[in-house]
C-alpha positions as CSV (number, residue, x, y, z in Angstrom):
1,M,239.3,299.1,93.2
2,H,242.2,299.1,95.7
3,V,244.5,296.0,95.6
4,F,247.0,295.3,98.1
5,I,249.9,292.9,96.8
6,A,252.2,291.1,99.2
7,G,255.4,290.1,97.5
8,A,255.0,293.0,94.9
9,S,258.7,293.2,94.2
10,G,259.0,289.6,93.0
11,F,258.9,288.4,89.5
12,V,255.2,287.9,89.4
13,G,254.4,290.6,91.9
14,T,256.2,293.4,89.8
15,A,254.5,292.3,86.6
16,L,251.1,292.2,88.4
17,S,251.8,295.8,89.7
18,R,252.3,296.9,86.2
19,F,249.3,295.1,84.9
20,L,246.9,296.5,87.4
21,L,248.3,299.9,87.3
22,D,247.9,300.0,83.4
23,A,244.3,298.9,84.1
24,G,243.5,301.9,86.3
25,T,243.7,300.0,89.7
26,T,245.1,301.6,92.8
27,V,247.9,299.4,94.2
28,T,249.7,299.1,97.5
29,G,252.6,296.8,97.4
30,V,254.7,295.3,100.3
31,G,258.0,293.5,100.3
32,R,261.4,293.4,101.8
33,S,263.1,295.6,99.0
34,R,263.8,299.1,100.1
35,T,262.5,300.5,96.8
36,H,260.2,299.5,94.1
37,P,260.4,300.5,90.3
38,F,256.8,302.0,90.5
39,E,257.0,303.8,93.8
40,S,256.9,307.2,91.8
41,V,253.6,306.2,90.1
42,P,250.7,308.2,91.8
43,A,248.5,305.2,91.9
44,F,251.1,303.0,93.6
45,T,252.2,303.0,97.2
46,W,255.3,301.0,98.3
47,L,255.8,299.6,101.9
48,S,259.0,298.1,102.7
49,A,258.4,295.6,105.5
50,D,259.1,292.1,106.7
51,T,255.7,290.6,106.5
52,T,256.6,287.7,108.6
53,H,256.1,290.2,111.6
54,A,253.1,292.2,112.4
55,G,253.4,295.9,111.6
56,P,251.9,299.1,110.4
57,W,251.8,297.6,106.8
58,Q,248.8,295.5,108.0
59,T,246.6,298.8,108.1
60,A,246.8,298.9,104.3
61,V,245.5,295.3,104.3
62,A,242.6,296.4,106.2
63,E,241.9,299.3,103.8
64,A,242.2,297.3,100.6
65,D,239.3,295.9,98.6
66,A,241.3,292.9,97.6
67,V,244.5,291.3,98.7
68,V,246.8,289.2,96.4
69,N,249.3,287.2,98.4
70,L,252.3,286.4,96.3
71,T,254.8,285.9,99.3
72,G,257.3,283.2,99.7
73,C,261.1,283.0,99.4
74,T,262.4,281.0,96.5
75,I,262.5,277.2,96.7
76,F,265.4,277.0,94.4
77,K,268.1,277.1,97.0
78,R,269.7,274.4,98.9
79,W,267.3,273.2,101.6
80,T,269.2,273.4,104.8
81,R,267.2,273.2,108.0
82,G,267.4,276.9,108.4
83,Y,266.4,277.6,104.9
84,K,263.4,275.2,105.2
85,A,262.3,277.2,108.2
86,R,262.5,280.3,106.3
87,M,260.4,278.9,103.5
88,V,257.8,277.9,106.0
89,D,257.8,281.3,107.8
90,S,257.7,283.4,104.6
91,R,254.6,281.6,103.6
92,I,252.6,280.7,106.8
93,R,253.6,283.6,109.0
94,T,253.0,286.2,106.3
95,T,249.7,284.7,105.2
96,G,248.6,284.5,108.9
97,N,249.3,288.2,109.3
98,I,247.4,289.0,106.2
99,V,244.4,287.0,107.5
100,E,244.6,288.7,110.8
101,A,244.6,292.1,109.3
102,M,241.7,291.6,106.9
103,K,238.2,293.0,107.8
104,G,236.0,290.8,106.0
105,G,232.7,291.9,104.4
106,H,233.4,293.0,100.7
107,Q,237.1,292.0,100.8
108,R,238.5,289.1,98.8
109,L,241.9,287.1,99.2
110,L,243.7,285.7,96.3
111,S,246.4,283.6,97.8
112,T,249.2,281.7,96.1
113,S,249.9,278.1,96.6
114,A,251.7,275.7,94.1
115,V,251.3,272.4,92.2
116,G,253.8,271.1,94.6
117,Y,250.6,270.5,96.7
118,Y,250.2,267.3,94.7
119,G,253.7,265.9,95.3
120,S,255.1,263.6,92.6
121,R,252.4,261.6,91.0
122,G,253.6,259.9,87.9
123,D,251.0,259.6,85.2
124,E,248.0,260.4,87.4
125,D,245.8,263.1,86.2
126,L,245.5,265.8,88.9
127,T,242.7,268.3,89.4
128,E,241.8,270.6,92.1
129,D,240.0,267.8,93.9
130,S,242.9,265.6,93.9
131,A,244.5,264.6,97.4
132,P,247.7,266.3,98.4
133,G,251.2,264.6,98.5
134,D,253.3,263.8,101.5
135,D,256.6,265.4,101.0
136,F,258.0,268.6,102.3
137,L,256.6,270.9,99.6
138,A,253.3,269.2,99.7
139,R,252.8,269.5,103.4
140,L,253.9,273.2,103.3
141,A,251.3,273.9,100.5
142,V,248.6,272.2,102.6
143,D,249.5,274.4,105.7
144,W,249.8,277.6,103.5
145,E,246.2,277.1,101.9
146,Q,244.7,276.3,105.4
147,T,246.1,279.5,106.8
148,A,244.6,281.5,103.8
149,R,241.2,279.8,104.2
150,Q,240.8,281.2,107.7
151,A,240.0,284.4,106.1
152,G,236.7,282.9,105.1
153,E,235.7,282.9,108.8
154,K,235.6,286.7,108.6
155,G,233.3,286.6,105.4
156,V,236.2,287.3,103.0
157,R,235.9,285.5,99.6
158,V,239.0,283.3,99.2
159,S,240.6,281.9,96.1
160,I,243.7,279.7,96.1
161,M,245.9,279.7,93.1
162,R,248.1,276.7,92.8
163,F,250.8,277.9,90.4
164,G,252.6,275.7,87.9
165,V,256.0,276.9,86.6
166,V,255.5,280.5,85.6
167,L,257.2,281.3,82.2
168,G,257.8,285.0,81.6
169,A,260.4,287.0,79.8
170,G,263.1,288.6,81.9
171,G,262.8,286.4,85.0
172,G,261.5,283.5,86.8
173,A,262.2,279.8,85.6
174,L,262.8,280.7,82.0
175,A,265.6,283.1,82.8
176,R,267.4,280.4,84.7
177,M,267.0,277.9,81.6
178,L,267.8,280.1,78.6
179,P,271.5,280.7,79.1
180,A,272.3,276.9,79.1
181,F,270.0,276.4,76.0
182,R,271.7,279.4,74.1
183,R,275.1,277.9,74.9
184,F,274.1,274.5,73.3
185,A,274.0,272.8,76.8
186,G,270.3,272.6,77.4
187,G,268.3,269.2,77.7
188,P,266.0,267.4,79.8
189,L,266.1,266.9,83.5
190,G,266.5,263.4,84.8
191,S,264.6,260.8,82.6
192,G,262.6,263.6,81.0
193,R,259.4,261.5,81.5
194,Q,258.0,263.4,84.3
195,W,255.0,265.8,83.5
196,F,255.8,269.5,83.6
197,A,252.8,271.9,84.7
198,W,253.6,275.4,83.3
199,I,251.8,278.6,82.5
200,H,252.6,281.8,80.6
201,L,252.9,284.9,82.7
202,A,250.3,286.8,80.8
203,D,247.7,284.1,81.8
204,V,248.7,284.4,85.4
205,L,248.1,288.1,85.3
206,A,244.7,287.7,83.3
207,G,243.8,284.9,85.8
208,I,244.3,287.0,88.7
209,Q,242.3,289.8,87.1
210,Y,239.6,287.3,86.3
211,L,239.4,286.3,90.0
212,L,239.5,289.9,91.2
213,D,236.5,290.8,88.8
214,G,234.4,287.6,89.4
215,E,231.5,288.2,91.5
216,T,231.4,284.5,92.5
217,A,234.9,283.3,91.8
218,A,236.2,281.4,94.8
219,G,237.9,278.1,95.8
220,I,240.9,276.3,94.3
221,Y,242.3,277.1,91.0
222,N,245.0,275.2,89.3
223,F,247.1,278.0,87.5
224,C,248.7,276.0,84.7
225,A,248.2,275.7,81.0
226,P,245.6,273.2,79.5
227,Q,248.6,271.6,77.6
228,T,250.7,269.7,80.0
229,V,253.8,268.2,78.6
230,R,256.6,265.8,79.5
231,Q,259.8,267.5,80.6
232,K,261.8,266.2,77.7
233,D,259.2,267.5,75.3
234,F,259.3,271.0,77.0
235,A,263.1,270.8,76.6
236,S,263.0,269.9,73.0
237,R,260.5,272.5,72.2
238,L,262.4,275.2,74.0
239,G,265.4,274.3,71.9
240,D,263.3,274.4,68.7
241,A,262.1,277.9,69.8
242,L,265.7,279.1,70.3
243,G,267.0,277.3,67.2
244,R,269.2,275.1,69.5
245,P,269.5,271.4,70.1
246,A,268.3,270.0,73.4
247,W,270.6,267.1,73.7
248,L,272.4,267.5,76.9
249,P,270.5,265.7,79.7
250,A,271.0,266.3,83.4
251,P,270.9,262.9,85.0
252,S,269.0,262.5,88.3
253,P,272.0,261.5,90.5
254,A,273.9,264.6,89.4
255,L,271.0,266.9,90.1
256,K,270.7,265.3,93.5
257,L,274.4,265.7,94.2
258,V,274.6,269.4,93.2
259,L,271.1,270.5,94.4
260,G,270.3,268.2,97.2
261,E,266.8,267.8,98.3
262,V,265.6,270.7,96.1
263,A,266.3,268.3,93.1
264,Q,263.0,266.6,93.9
265,V,261.0,269.7,92.5
266,L,262.7,269.4,89.2
267,L,262.3,265.7,89.0
268,A,258.7,265.6,90.3
269,S,256.0,264.6,87.8
270,Q,252.8,266.4,88.1
271,K,250.2,266.0,85.3
272,V,248.0,268.9,86.5
273,H,244.9,270.2,84.7
274,P,243.2,273.6,85.2
275,R,239.9,272.1,85.4
276,Q,238.1,274.9,87.3
277,L,239.4,277.7,85.0
278,L,238.3,275.7,82.0
279,A,234.8,275.0,83.5
280,E,234.4,278.8,84.0
281,H,235.4,279.4,80.4
282,F,238.7,281.3,81.3
283,P,240.2,282.2,77.9
284,F,243.8,281.1,78.0
285,R,245.8,283.3,75.6
286,F,248.8,281.0,75.6
287,G,247.4,277.5,76.2
288,D,249.8,276.1,73.6
289,L,253.4,275.6,74.6
290,D,254.9,276.3,71.1
291,R,253.0,279.6,71.0
292,A,253.9,280.6,74.5
293,L,257.7,279.8,73.9
294,A,257.7,281.7,70.5
295,D,256.2,284.7,72.3
296,L,258.8,284.6,75.1
297,V,262.2,283.8,73.6
298,R,261.7,286.4,70.8
299,R,261.7,289.2,73.4
300,P,264.9,290.9,74.4
């Protein structure tokens, strides 16, 4: 199988490239970075390009058996008007360019979205069938998914992956959290009562492989662990895994003052369940938070 990865130089994209190459898959990656750590691997081809614009990189999309779309600039920066436009373009325009380049037929598209699709919903149980929210991130996720679904009009089998917070060693959200906890300055965000949807990076990679291999896998998939926890419980258990207290909360007003509108991401409550993956008997390796954290924090 030949897999094209858009966003292959990001945290998840780099890990996925390694994962697929180790499995014997031919991989073509694209992103803005000039170089890639695997570009010397014979089965890997790196294309440096701005995917918000059409270009020669789209030829590789047409030639691939499957496309994994992981593009999208980080949401963890202050949301100025200009940066919001960049968030939209990096997701919608890139996805539109990918869809335009796909041939259809045997091809499949796995496109990222996020649990931000649901907005902040308190204690409501959220599944793939739940309605979207109405804040900026929710509207962005709706447009992102609708753009990806247009590939279905070409006969492409489309799967949408709504990611929770991806926990992995050496990058992502956990890398932002660990320094504070290791300095005895970690703790819950806001009230800590908000639900926190998370997933171990190993299960993200295995889930993507599952969708690539599945003959009928298609539609919406919540990529989050079966064990959703409140944010204060997550902070406490991360502290336990590190042998550190989690006693220093970050009050909501302070988060909003420092981070602006992006604080709503950290304070949102999303009790998301991976109903579709469970219904298809996907074997979560790290469905338990304590086991996931023990695996991650013991690594260098």
